Structures are given as C-alpha cells and as structure tokens.
N, C-alpha and C positions, 0 to 999 in steps of 0.2 A: 159338728166340727166342717164336715162337707159342704153346708150351706153356707158358714161362715168364709170358706175357701171362695163358694163362686160370689159370695157378696164382694170381697175385697177384692176379687178378678175384675167385679164389674166396675168399681169404684176407679179402679185402677184404669181399666178401659177408655172411662166416659172422660176422667183427665186428659188421657192423652187424645182423645178426641176433640176437647175443649181446646188445649194446645196446638193443635193442627187447624183448628177451624178459625182462632185467633190472628187477628193481622199480625205481621212480625214486630210493629212497630207502634204502641199505643200513644197516643197525643195526651199528654198532662197537662196542657194548655191553662184547664181551668184551677189545677192547683199553684201556676205560678204568679197567680195573682194574689192567693193566699200565704205562700211562703217567703215571696220576692221581699215582703214589708220588712219580714223577722229579719232575715240575714242584712236589710239595710240597717237596721236597728241594732242587731251583735255588732256592726263594722262602723257605725257612723258615717256610712258612703253611699253613695247613689247607685242602685245596683242595677245593671238590665238583661236581658238574656232572650235569645231566640226562641226556638225549639225547646221543648222538653218532653223526652220520649221516654217510654218503657218496651223494653224489649223480651218478650217471655222466650220464643226459640232462637237459635239452639242454647242459647246461655241468658239467664235472666240478666239484664243489666238497664242502666238508667244513662239516657243520653242527652247532655246538656248543649246548646250550639250556640256562637256570638255573644259568649259572657263579655260584660263591660261592666268595670266598676272606675266610678269616676276617681278623680283627684281631689284634695281639698283645694278649694279654690285661691287660699293665698300663696299655693306654690305652681301649681299649671292650670289650665282649661283643659288640658289632654287629659285622655284616661289614665288613670293608676295602673289598670292591670286590665288586659283584655286576651281571651284565647279563642283558639277559631271551635274547639270542642272539649268537652271533658266527657269520660267515660267511667261509669261508675259498676263494675262488673260484680254481681252479688251471690252469694250462697245459696242454691236452690231450696236447699234443707230446712235452713231457718225462717228463708221466704214462706215458705208453707205454713209455718208455725207463726206468723203473723210479724216476724223480726226481719229488719233491715240490717245485716250484715255485708261489708263490702269485701269483697276478696279481691279487688284488685281496682287502683286509681289511676287514670291513665288521663294526663293532661296534654294537646296537641296543640302546637303553634302557641305557646301563650308569649305577651310582651309585658313586659314591668319596665316601665317610668319613674327611676328613682330619681328624685330632685333631693339637693343638700343644700341648707343655708349656709353663711359664713361662719355662723356659731354651731355647725357642725349638727343640729337639728333636720332630719329627714322627712318625706313627705308620708310615712307611713306611721310616725311617732303617736298620732291621734286616733290611729285605727282602734273602735275595738273599746272606747272612752265613753262612758256616759257623760252625757252634758249635765252639769251644775243645776243647782234651781235658779241661778241668776242667771244663766243662759237661756232655758225653757221659759222660765217666769209660772211654769207648774209646779205644785207638791205633789212630788210621786212616792208612792206609798212603800214604805219600808219595807225591804223583800227579805224574805228569810234565808240568811247564810246557805248558802249547797256547797258540798263537796267537790274540787274540780274533778272533771272527769280525768282520768290515768291515761297519759300522754299513749299507752301501749293500745287503750280502747277505741282511739281516734286515727291511728296509723294502720293500713289496709295491709297484710301479710307482702302483698306486689304492690311497689308504685313505680311508674312510668312517666316523663316529663320529656317530650319528644320536640326537638326544634326550636326551642325558646329564643327570646330574645332580650337583655338586658343593655336599658341605657340608663348612663349616670350623668346627671348633669348638676355643676356645681358653678356659681356665679362667677363670671371672671375667669372661668377656664374652660379648655377645649372639652365638648360632652365623649363619655368614655362609653363605646360600644363593644357589647359582646354579644357573640352571635352563634348559632346552633348547639344552643343548652340541651344537653340529653343527660338525665338523671336516672338511674336504676337501681332499683332497691328490691331484694328478694329476701324470702323467708324471714320476715322481721320477728323479731323473736327478745324477749325479756329475760330469754334463761339460755342464751348461748349467742355467741357471735355471728353476725348475718354478715353476705357479702354486698359491696354495694359500687358505682361507678357514676363518675359525673365527668362531664366531657363539655368542652366549649372552645368557641373561636376567634381570634382577633384577626380582621380583614389583613388579608395578606398574609400570614402564618398559618404552621400547622397547628392543627389543634391540640388543645390542653386537657391531658386525663387524669384524675384522680382515682384511684382504686385501690381496695383493698377491703379489710372486716370492719364490722364496726360491733361495739357492745354497749348494751342500753341497762342502766340500773334505774330500775323503776323508782324503789323508795329515797335514793340520793337523787335523781335527775340527771343521770352524767352520761352522757355520750364520750365512748375511750376511740380512739381510732388503734388498728392492730395492723401489722404488716400492709401497711397503706406505702404505695410509691406515688409519686406526683411523676406524669413526664411532660417537658414543656422542649419542642423545637429538639427532641430525640436525645434532650438529658433527662434522666431518669434523677430524685430525691428523694430521699428517704422523709418521711412524713410520721410524727408520733405525737400524743399528748390526748385531751381530753376538752371537752366545752361542757362546762359544770353549770347548775342554777337555770337548768331549762325550762323551769316554771316561773320562772321572775326575769332578769336582764339575765341573760347567756354570760357565763365567766370564761373567756380562752385560755387554755395554758396549750399552745399546740410550738412545734419545732420543724423547720424543713432543714436538710442538709446534704451535701454533697461534697467531701474531700478535695475532690479534684476532676475536673472537666473543661471540655472547649469552650470558652466564655463567647466564641462570638455568634450564637445563637443567641444566647440569653442578652447580649446588649443588641440585637437584633430587633427582639420584644422590647426592651426598651426603648427603643427608637420609635417603633411602631405606634408603642403608647405616648409618644411624645413626653417620655421622662428625661431622654437625651437627645442631642442634638441628630439632626440626620446627617451631617457632615462628618462627625464621629466614626471613627472604626477602630475596633478593639478586637484581638485575636489574641489567642495563647490560653495556657492552663492558669486555673485560679480553683481557690476553694469556697464553699458560701454556708452561713449558717444564719436560719433567719427564724427569731423564736417572737411570737405575738403572744402578750399576756394582757389580761386584766377585761373589765366589762367589754362586752360588744361596742357599746356606744361612747367611751373612752379610752379602747384598747392602744398600747405601743408596742410599734415592730421594732426588736432590738436584732442588728443588721452586723454580722462580721464578715469581712472580706476579704481572704488572703491572696494577696496578687502573686503569681509564680511564674513571673515573666512575662506580661500581657506586652504585645506590640501595638503602640497606641499611635496612629494618623490624626493628629487633629490640626487642620490646617490654618484653626483661630490662633492656637498657642505652641503647638511642639510634638515634634515624632520622638519616638524613643520605644527603649524597652522598659518596664516599669515591675519592678518588684515591691513587696509592703504588704502593711494590714491598712485596713480602714474600720472601726466600729463607730456605728452610729445608732442612735435612737429616734424615732420615727414617730410622734404620737398621731392616730388614726382617726382622732376626732378633734372636735372643739373648735373655737372661732379663730381660735390662733393662726397663722398662716403657717406651712411646713417651713418656710425659708427661717421664722421666729423662732419656731419650739424646736427646731433639731438640734441633736447633741451629739456629739463625739470626739474622736479624735484620729487622727492617722500618722502614719510614719514609710513613706514612699523614699525610692531611689529610681532613679534611672541611667540608663547608661549607652553610650553609644549614640547620640540623640542630635537635634539640632531645634533651634527656638525660631518661630514664624510669626508672620505678622506683628514684629517688634521693631522699633527704632533701635534698639538697645545696640547692634551690633553699629548702627550708621554712627550714633555717639561715641562708639569706642573705638571707632576708625577716626573720628575726627580729633580726637584727643590722642592715638596714636601715633598722627599726622603732626600735631603740634609738637612731637616729643622727638620728630627725626625720625621715623621708621618707614621703610622705603613703602611703596602702595602696592608692589608684588609681594609682599609679607603678610598683607593685612589680609589674606584670603584664610578662611575655616574660624574666623572671628564668631561665626552663628552657630558652629557647632560644639558640642560638649563632650567629652569624655563621662561624665559624673553630674548629676543633677540630685541633690537630696532636699526634704523637706520635712519637719515635723510641724504640724498645726493642731488646735483645737478649734471645736465648731459651738457657738452658743449664742442666743439673741440675734440671729440673722447675721453672725460675724464668723470667717475662720481667721484665726489669729495665728498667722505664720511666726510660729517662735524660733524658727532656725530654717535658714537657706541658704545652700553650699551649690556654687557650680564651677566646675573646672574645665576649662577649653586649653585647646592648644595656644593659645596668648596670654591667657588670666586665669585668674582666682577672683572668685565674687562670694564674700559672705554678706547676710544681713537677715532681715525679718520686717515684719510688717502686718498688714490687715486685707483682707476682701471683703467687701460689703457682696452678701449672696442676692440682693433683689432689690435694684439690678446690680449685675453684676459689676464690681468697679474696685480696680489695684489700688493701694497704697503701699507700696514697699520701699524700703532703704536699703541698697548694696554699699559695698565699698570695693572696686574692682582694682586688683592687683595685678599689673602687668608680668608678664613672666620675667625672668632674670634678665634671658639674651636682650630682650625689648628694651627692659629698664637700662639697660648698659648702654645703650645706644642715645640715651639722651643726652641733651646738651647739658654745661655746667650753671645754666641760668637757674632763676630761682623757682620755677613750674619743676625743673628737674630734680632740684634738691630737698625742694619743702614736702612733696607728698612722697616720702619713701618710708617703709617700715623697716624691721629690724633685719630682714633680708634683703634691704636695699633696692626692693622693688616699690616702682611706683605706684602710688593708691590714688586714686580719683573715686570719690563720694559719689552717687547717683539715684535719684528716688523716680520710682517705677510710678505712675498715676494714671489713673482712666479705666476703661473697659477694658477686658482680656483679651477681645476680638485687637484690639490696635491701641494700645497704651502710648500715652506719652514718657519720654525718658530724656531725662535733663539733669543736670550736676544738680545734686543736692547742696543748695544755696545756703542753710543752716550750717551745715559741715565746714562749710567753705569758708564762712564769714568765722568760725571759730578758728580756724586755721590761719585766717588772716587775707585771704585769697580771692574771697568773694569778687570784688569788683574786675581783677584781673581776668576772671573766667567769664563773667556775665558781660565784658565787652569783647572776649571772643566768640562767644557764641552767638550776640547779635551779630558780628561782621559774617560769621558763618549762615 
C-alpha cells in the first residue's frame, strides 16, 4: 500500500514537472494543414487561419487566431466571416483520458457580412451543402447514414461572443450595420432554464439588450424564451415565445410588447435605421405589439401599434396630435419588395393641427375670393380642428376609404389612393365652406349651383402627386357632371 502511494505521488510530481517545463503555448501549425481541409469540405467554403496553439497551463485551451471564411463568389468577394481570435477552454480531466471536451467557447471580434438577394436568398444558404455529382464530375461513395450529433453535445456550458460586427447588404438598399455584438450564455443545460444575454448597438444610439432565461428541449429541438426583456433606448419590452425545428429550418413564434411607453426613442431608432424620414419628429405615448411567426427563411411580422396621443411634426405633410390604431403584416423574406407585400389597415384621428407643404389652402383661398370672402377672413384656412382617415394596405397601395377634415373655414370629405413606392397621392375631396362664408356669396350661378342641403357652397378638388408637395386643382370630372367645368377651367387659367 505504501509503495503504491509512493508510485502515485511520483507520477503526480512528474506530471507537475512536465506541465511546468512545457511552454505555455504549443504551436499546432502542423495540424492546421490536416484539419482545415476537413472544415472547408464541411462548410463548402475556403477557410484560412493564422496561428493554432494549445495552452496547457494554467488552464488547457486552444487558441485560433485570424480565422477567415470566404464568401460565395456569386454574392461577394469579401470574407463571409472573420474573427480576431477563437478560444476553446478544455476540461482538464477528460483531456488526460484523451477526450476533447470544451467547457467554454470564446469568440473575439467576429465580423459577419450578410448579403441578401432580391429573391430573399442569403449568402449562407449553400453552406454545408455537398456538391452534387453534376458539379464535381466524380462519383462519390455512398456514405453510411449517421445519427446527427445532439445539440447539447455541441454547445459548451459557457459561450461568449465579444465585440462583434454584423453587416447586412440588400441590393438597392442602404447597408445595415450592427456593432458591438456581445453574447453571453451561462450554465447551458437541457434539464433546466439557463441565463443568456445579447447586446448590440446601432451608430449613434444606446445599446440594445435582450436578457432572460432559455429552455432547450433536446427531443423536440425547441428553444423557449422565459422571463425575457428587451431594452432599447431605455424602453423595456416583454418578450416570449419559442424557436422550434432547430435541427432543420427553425420555425419562429415570438412576441414582443409594451402597452404604454414614450415613443420618441423608438422613432429615433427607426430614423437611424433609415426606416422613417430624418425630418419626421414624433413623441408621446403609444403601445406596441410585434409577433414574428413562420419559418426563419420566410417569416412574417405582425405589428399592432396603438397611438395614444402622438405629437407629430412632419414638415412634408402636417403637424398635429394623432390617436388611433395601425395593424400591419410585414413579410421578412422573399423576392417581393416590402412595399408590395405589405398588408394591413388603420384608423387614425388628428386634432388641432395644420397642413404643410400643400397648395390646398391656396386653392381654397382662390375659391373663397371668387365668392367674395374678404382677404382678412381667409386666415386659418390651413389649420384643422379634426383630421380623420381610415385605410387599408395591399399590393403597394394605401386605399384611403374615408378622409374627413374640419377647419374653421370648411369641412372636407373624400377618399382615394396613395402609391407607396414611389409615394404618390390621388385623392378626391369635396370642400364645403362654412355657413357664414357661404352666406356671403353672391347670387350668381357659381354661388347657387354648388350648395349642399345645408346651404353651404361645395367645391370638388383633386389632390395628386408626391406627398411632399402635391398639386391641388378643381376636380374637373365632378365639375363637368355639374355643368360648370368650362367656367372653372377659364377661371383657374386666369389665376
């Protein structure tokens, strides 16, 4: 017994001496030439790396520097993926038994360049796919079917991604850049929920963070979000749902929501991402629910926005306080442009505002001058007490089913359409002048022919062109029907 103890102590002492005498980093460059081709074959991409070194003390680990994965030449000549360094921390005990078990995976400064074709195809779609016989010209031996390695055996207990960058380029659109991507996953387990955190930044904005618990069911390949919060621009959203079919094409069923928050930071975020115009200023309370459902390669986002008194300042169109609801269905994939595939509807009401960059008021002033309204009483024609609209969206067109405007000098009702890309209006309205204005009209044909049952003079107008500055003219079709087209045509030519 004593002899066995002495032998064991001697072996331990010898092992300690070897570890102390070995260099802290052992160059594994000889193995790089052997194993990189295997990685390239698996990814179907050219892969290169700098140094590959093994550290024995103080903690066994492998370090790979300057990793570079090429892109599909059909998409880009730039690398698809680069990383300054990858570190794999190994378990010491299994290593002594010849087993390679990763305890922690650390990815430093990764850069991912995503490219999306108009048909929705990404530049990573072909990764891992074997070339067919027609592509290689060689007959490949039929391989025996192997059971896929469980995901729980591929993911280490701890995962960290530090200071990553992601760029997304879509043909015809401005590139989207996401910086400072940090990911932390701790105590990964298939038996109990484990904590995670994801953070990223857009230029000029505060970091966005997603944090909570995850549960993974190996048999069903489902990842479930629990107690998760998304924080963006100091606004918190509750996030719930799951990602299923992780062994094939992931299927999303996620929901994000907040019943009431200050909207200004959200629209600042949308403006920074070039989703809304830079000159548009919006603030005030709103509620938002976003549901993302479907396969990851063709998912759709369902958005429900509740406007609870938003103050809108848009120099292109109007200023005012808006309430109402908008429901949208936005496809996240496919080759059809978003403006064409967008579906939805809305019902909005604005109070105490003013129309801007539109010559509607100029035309109304011309008409009120025609019927003898003193110039000093034309003021206020650009303001409105109420502006209401109901619309539907589909096939790249906003169908305005109802439009109502009430101002100190008139009431206007109408309908029409708006093409989304490029934005273009085609609205028809009938403006009924206020009773006190109508009462001052003369007794001529113009004054008596265009009157409603309340005795108000009614002028039909047509609004066409870009929303920034549309043209506003008498609606000739309605005027002709009333027999007054030529009279108004001559009048406006003189103007």
